[in-house]
Steps between C-alpha positions, in 0.01 A plus 500: 500500500219546755611687813420308818720679754632848569823594321631670816384305804386168342157523666220320319238733648435692179178684410394603149424873516452571128436276199531652151442181302736350241759720324786470253841638599463878512849578369481259203414715197421273207636488147247470219579134429438415869137610474424171328645292782322389820544764767578383854309652787563451868298569817559853633398535865660669801562309821559663836701308761308505828824438691735774378287709264694432178308536174558268204345362184328165534691357202863535389587482133855366460758777469639350180158540340461856630839632389664269248239325289425818303664839449451722805323826415580742784778754432595709808664764280202562274334753732647838597323466832675168571843629400462801729372285787789253481754782471364656820490160669867436425592839646306432819641147541858624458446749784295284737704181452834689506607363163856598404640522148596157379262317735309217335130550435295199383152536354274193483248505217715775356310523171684714245710660777327834565567497875849357466592762244410767757729329756773475235479874444552548872823295497380157613614170357184331371364155427157408369310171518198438277344175373335642185720423199390792279526748788846385606624550143366857501672566833835375371457719193450792740831425670347337810673173602212257543483138607222348292360271766275494803650618827624168633812326629653495152455874439622575852820311432561729202422810702740403777787501252462879517469492880226557754228752411468824695151534360258248351186648346185338369231725358152375412620140514524385863128429475572268207732267697436137592634327705591795721721310748744395230505852364579649841777250562659623176462862613683423825777325305591807291414790734785679676470511882457877472282471191136574426242290322244743353155397384261730315165388369125576497377508858238237601325761713417704186266227378280569801579869548461611134299198382737413217388140440653494150855483643417138577632270227674169458855635492445633854559189710479708822354831620746666732429682826725580796339305785561149355857586395632592844505150647582348162823699456603417859534135389797618293647730764372810319291800601309773321730798556290755310165510324327770295208534263513677164263574215669288236245281322242693704611349827824313571699420810880500529646271765864508616610170657831431670683387814438824685235600755133491404366845411237661720309565177415131483252509786336811355458327167355188659255714697389665176445161335290377792293819530432495126356149527754316291475195725126534569280247316192723536681777308593251228137380477385858428785546256405183312142623450628838377722329244188336355325837487799654323476235229129562450538880494789492254322263262185714513694811408693337217191329353303827513777675306488231229119504483516878446737449207826576680838345433721397793872428524712398799801715590815346655531121454603440861496161671250634754274595210485137392359404841226759452424397142486128574306530826239714329494288182589794277625421149485642145121497500523800733848648454655530154869497598750593766791743467842507660838668455713190551646338189497171695119512501401678177392248238400242759164424665377523858469158670149362531321801352712495179492874439754597234765732647581800281695820554327811632506631144224255413250714692299717261190721519268201468600395852261652753609336828821363652514255788827570683648166609833644626317718757818560702616734219152622401591869530805451279297312237220759498748785457664311214181416309248774584660784299456303176152373586324745736165327431626170647332391822715301744367217715690406816288269706786326679394655830189352657268772621 
């Protein structure tokens, strides 16, 4: 579906600030038999609303296609870094939101239940909601009660049988939601009057500030910043009661929303967004040209390695890596294979580029270079792989110089 108006304010005054061409779904890792089938690609471009400043993709792939047509491949419990992050998040939320033992905590897009398990260990009653069939089954196996559905009126009805939620969390998924108005109406229907709705996700500002263009992909319907949200949440009688940045995924923002007074941190965050040029079209014009240079520089480096007889693999089959691979036109003529630790990805192929995904054990001494796709955990991956292969040269050109 082509986007013709802003998801927040309904303005039709939208400007394309970045166009990355046509891409397959970044989180759809293919089985071998699917390589022989036609592969769907969709336009991937970022629009900026000139009325409120909201960022969004120019095209929305139906949610059923994104999360239910094929097995979902992201497992929130597969990484030690993720488990630690969500454990610490639960501890902070319990303190800041004044969560008592037995209070209901609902997680939307709950995946296999990593965050909810941390709340459970702190004494909360928990309820997950996730539309991916294979993921919901894994969550139930882990002892996490999960409604296998989208967050909608039907799932809310089931939640309310347990009572109103003291806390509703959504991590790395609020930017996947469409339509947002219906979603927020459901939030209001289940949230306790003293409750908190807590959003955590990659921060839109980081695309400009750290030049991480590869976090743009089709699953991300929106790109979230604070300024556009303030007036949007007021439509539902809600305010941003606290906001903080953290380093998860190399730059996330955590937003507490409720019926309380707006935090003084909100204005400070908006000022930072404006000073950084997030809403400035001239800044985006420069950024767009730098993205093109990044593509050229990366391809030059990879081709030179191959011409010199080198062998390249990709490390960390992350969704963001698929944006990079497909935008640059990188496939098995340049990179032999990708590696990952997730059993949900090993044995499959990257979308578009069709790199076979193997375990890290597939790396041997014939490999001379490794392109790190999961750059947010680059240090962890280097520490894991370097001791076995000290000769290996790592390439991390995700940051535009």
